[in-house]
SEBAMAR-947685 format. One line per field, with one value per residue (C-alpha): residue in one letter; x, y, z. Coordinates in Angstrom, 2 decimals. Layout:
rest	A:...
u	X:...
v	Y:...
w	Z:...
! end
This chain:
rest	M:K:L:L:N:K:W:P:A:Y:Y:K:K:D:V:V:T:H:Y:C:P:G:C:G:H:G:I:V:H:R:I:V:A:E:L:L:E:E:M:D:L:G:K:R:A:V:C:V:N:P:A:G:C:A:V:L:A:Y:K:Y:F:D:I:D:M:I:E:S:A:H:G:R:G:T:A:I:A:T:G:V:K:R:V:K:P:E:L:F:V:F:T:Y:Q:G:D:G:D:L:S:A:I:G:T:A:E:T:I:H:S:A:N:R:G:E:H:I:T:V:I:F:I:N:N:A:V:Y:G:M:T:G:G:Q:M:A:P:T:T:L:V:G:Q:R:T:T:T:S:P:G:G:R:N:P:K:Y:D:G:Y:P:L:H:I:T:D:V:I:A:Q:F:P:G:V:I:Y:A:E:R:V:A:V:D:G:P:A:G:I:Q:R:T:K:R:A:I:Q:T:A:F:Q:V:Q:V:D:G:L:G:Y:S:I:V:E:V:L:S:A:C:P:T:N:W:K:M:N:P:E:D:S:F:K:W:I:T:E:V:M:A:K:E:F:V:P:G:V:L:T:D:K:R:G:G:G:A
u	-51.35:-50.21:-49.35:-52.12:-51.43:-53.14:-52.74:-54.17:-57.18:-55.69:-52.26:-51.96:-51.02:-48.65:-46.55:-42.78:-41.18:-38.74:-37.27:-33.79:-33.32:-33.53:-35.27:-37.80:-40.37:-41.90:-42.38:-44.12:-46.23:-47.48:-48.31:-50.24:-52.18:-53.11:-54.37:-56.41:-58.27:-58.45:-59.71:-62.07:-60.43:-59.45:-62.57:-62.22:-58.43:-56.23:-52.45:-50.14:-46.81:-43.49:-40.60:-38.09:-37.83:-41.55:-42.46:-43.95:-46.03:-49.13:-47.93:-48.61:-51.60:-55.05:-56.49:-56.67:-53.18:-51.87:-48.30:-46.95:-44.22:-41.07:-41.75:-45.27:-47.11:-48.66:-49.77:-51.62:-53.02:-54.26:-56.15:-57.77:-58.80:-60.26:-62.28:-63.37:-63.19:-64.96:-61.91:-59.04:-55.92:-52.33:-48.92:-46.04:-42.73:-39.00:-36.54:-35.25:-38.80:-40.27:-37.38:-35.43:-37.36:-40.63:-39.54:-41.89:-44.91:-44.20:-43.77:-46.81:-49.27:-48.31:-48.52:-52.04:-53.01:-54.32:-56.41:-54.04:-51.66:-48.00:-45.86:-42.25:-39.58:-36.17:-33.24:-30.65:-29.85:-31.31:-32.01:-33.37:-30.75:-27.64:-27.14:-26.37:-26.27:-29.74:-30.82:-31.07:-27.60:-25.68:-22.50:-19.60:-21.82:-20.31:-22.43:-21.68:-21.68:-19.95:-17.31:-15.31:-18.38:-20.84:-18.90:-21.08:-18.63:-19.70:-22.85:-24.66:-26.28:-29.00:-32.40:-34.93:-37.95:-40.47:-39.29:-39.76:-43.31:-44.33:-44.26:-47.01:-50.45:-52.21:-49.99:-52.01:-49.80:-46.16:-44.10:-40.76:-40.36:-37.91:-38.39:-35.23:-36.68:-39.93:-40.55:-39.89:-42.27:-45.01:-44.43:-44.52:-47.90:-49.30:-47.96:-49.42:-52.73:-52.80:-51.93:-54.67:-57.18:-56.34:-57.56:-60.60:-61.58:-61.16:-58.57:-55.89:-52.46:-50.59:-47.18:-45.13:-41.41:-40.04:-36.30:-35.72:-32.80:-31.17:-28.64:-27.69:-26.65:-25.32:-23.04:-24.15:-25.97:-29.57:-28.70:-26.01:-28.35:-30.94:-28.22:-27.02:-30.51:-30.57:-26.98:-26.27:-29.22:-31.60:-29.12:-29.42:-33.11:-34.42:-37.66:-40.63:-43.77:-42.90:-46.34:-49.77:-52.53:-55.45:-56.39:-55.68:-52.18:-48.82
v	190.62:187.15:184.03:181.49:178.75:176.18:174.65:177.02:175.65:176.30:174.83:171.14:168.69:165.75:167.31:167.15:170.47:170.58:173.89:174.03:174.56:178.28:179.17:181.98:180.49:178.28:181.26:183.31:180.32:179.99:183.71:183.58:180.49:182.15:185.28:183.33:181.84:184.97:187.13:184.43:184.41:180.77:179.56:182.18:182.51:181.72:181.75:181.95:180.41:180.86:179.03:178.93:177.43:178.05:176.18:173.50:175.91:174.02:171.17:173.30:175.56:173.97:176.50:176.83:177.21:178.01:177.25:180.04:180.11:181.73:185.39:185.48:185.35:188.80:188.33:185.15:186.77:189.68:187.33:185.43:188.60:190.27:187.22:186.36:189.63:188.05:185.86:186.84:186.54:186.81:185.85:184.42:185.12:185.19:187.87:186.04:185.33:188.78:191.16:189.44:187.01:188.77:192.40:193.39:191.64:193.08:196.63:196.73:194.97:197.47:200.40:199.35:199.12:195.59:194.53:191.79:191.27:190.33:188.64:189.12:187.02:188.65:186.43:188.13:185.04:182.54:179.89:176.87:176.76:176.89:180.37:182.48:186.28:187.83:191.42:191.83:190.47:193.00:194.72:192.52:189.53:186.26:183.90:181.05:183.50:186.31:184.37:187.54:189.44:191.52:194.25:197.20:198.06:194.91:193.77:196.97:197.60:195.81:196.41:198.07:197.07:197.56:201.16:201.69:200.39:202.06:205.34:204.23:205.79:202.42:200.88:201.50:199.83:198.73:197.74:196.03:193.81:191.16:187.75:188.13:187.46:187.48:191.22:191.07:188.14:190.10:193.12:190.84:189.48:192.99:194.11:191.15:191.61:195.24:194.27:191.64:194.15:196.56:193.93:193.05:196.72:196.93:199.70:198.45:196.83:195.90:194.36:193.23:192.57:190.17:189.98:186.30:184.04:181.52:179.78:177.12:179.53:182.18:179.49:180.36:178.62:179.77:181.94:183.84:184.17:185.98:188.27:188.97:190.13:192.57:193.77:193.79:193.19:195.56:198.41:198.06:197.16:199.28:197.95:200.27:201.45:202.64:203.92:203.92:205.53:204.00:207.39:209.20:210.27:209.41
w	12.61:13.59:11.66:12.09:14.60:12.38:8.97:6.30:4.46:1.03:1.77:0.95:3.68:3.46:0.69:1.11:0.16:-2.74:-1.56:-0.07:3.69:4.43:1.17:1.53:-0.84:1.84:4.15:1.48:0.39:3.96:4.14:0.87:1.97:5.26:3.52:0.98:3.94:6.11:3.23:1.92:-1.51:-1.97:-3.80:-6.51:-6.57:-9.56:-9.15:-12.16:-11.21:-13.02:-14.51:-11.69:-8.24:-7.68:-10.85:-8.58:-6.49:-7.58:-5.35:-2.29:-2.97:-3.00:-5.46:-9.23:-10.68:-14.16:-15.21:-17.40:-19.98:-18.63:-17.81:-19.22:-15.89:-15.96:-19.58:-18.63:-15.50:-17.62:-19.92:-17.05:-15.19:-18.27:-19.26:-15.70:-13.72:-10.74:-10.08:-7.80:-9.96:-8.80:-10.09:-8.09:-9.85:-9.23:-10.27:-13.34:-14.46:-13.79:-14.38:-17.17:-19.34:-18.55:-18.52:-21.37:-19.88:-16.44:-17.68:-19.94:-17.63:-14.93:-17.31:-18.31:-14.65:-14.96:-11.99:-10.87:-7.97:-8.37:-5.73:-6.77:-5.04:-5.33:-4.31:-6.54:-8.64:-11.07:-8.45:-10.28:-13.04:-10.87:-9.46:-12.52:-12.45:-12.60:-13.29:-9.51:-8.68:-6.59:-7.70:-6.63:-5.92:-7.11:-9.19:-11.58:-14.49:-12.59:-10.64:-10.07:-8.87:-10.87:-12.68:-13.71:-16.48:-18.31:-16.55:-15.66:-12.30:-10.33:-11.89:-9.58:-11.60:-8.79:-8.36:-12.10:-12.36:-9.09:-11.02:-13.43:-12.79:-12.89:-10.22:-7.08:-4.53:-4.55:-1.55:-0.96:2.10:3.33:4.92:7.01:10.45:12.46:12.09:8.35:7.98:9.74:7.48:4.46:5.43:5.95:2.58:0.69:2.46:1.34:-2.23:-2.25:-0.92:-3.77:-6.22:-4.11:-4.12:-7.91:-7.75:-10.15:-10.19:-7.02:-6.44:-3.45:-3.90:-1.29:-0.59:-0.01:0.84:-1.51:0.76:-1.80:-4.53:-2.17:-0.67:2.86:5.66:6.27:9.28:7.37:4.40:6.47:7.85:4.30:3.32:6.24:6.12:2.38:0.08:1.87:1.42:-2.36:-2.45:0.40:1.91:2.15:0.40:-3.10:-4.01:-2.38:-4.42:-2.54:-1.17:-4.42:-3.41:-5.00
! end
C-alpha cells in the first residue's frame, strides 16, 4: 500500500494547518482522507471529532462532521449509526478525550459492540490545554502537572485502554500503530483500512490506536519526538494487533 501521490478528494485545499510542526495529526488526517476516497466512503461518511487539538478537524475533511462534547464521541457516533445504519461513522479522538473524560462512553460503546470505528490518537499528554498529565502519560514523564515526572505512587500507571476493550466480544478489530517514520505510516494506513472494512462488512466495533508525536508539549524537536515514540513510548504501548475476530478467532 502506498500513500497517494495526489491530493485526496475529501481533504480540503487551501487550508492552513493549525497543528504544530511535527504533530502527528496531519499525517493521520491525510491517511484518513486517502482511505475515504480509495474505499469510496466519503459521500456517506460522518466523522465525530473531539475536544482537543483535533477540535478543528472539520477544517480539513470535506465530509459531514459532528463536534462532540468532551469525551462523548462514541456516544454520538452510536446515535448516528443506529438511526442511519447506512452511513459510515467514525470518531477521531485524543487520549485525554477518549481515555479520561470519555472513559465511560468508550468502555460501554465497545462493550456493546457498536458498529462504529474509532481512531484514537495517543500522544501521552493533554495537548491543547498546555501539556498536562494524561491517563497515557508514561511513568517518569514530565508534564506541566507532573513536573517531577509521573509518579505511580500518586498518579497511577499509564492506562492501556485499547488493550482493555480489545477483550470485549463485540470488539472485532483493535490494533496499535505508530506514526514514527515511513514504515510506521504505512502500517497505520493498513490498520485504519482494516478497521474501516470491519464497519463496511457490518461486523462490529473497530479501533486503531496511533502513537503520535507532540513536540511542543514534549519539549523536543520533531526529529527527536519521532525517535522518542520508537525508543520510549512504543516500549510501554507496544504496537501490534490486539484482537482480530474477523475470522471468528480471538
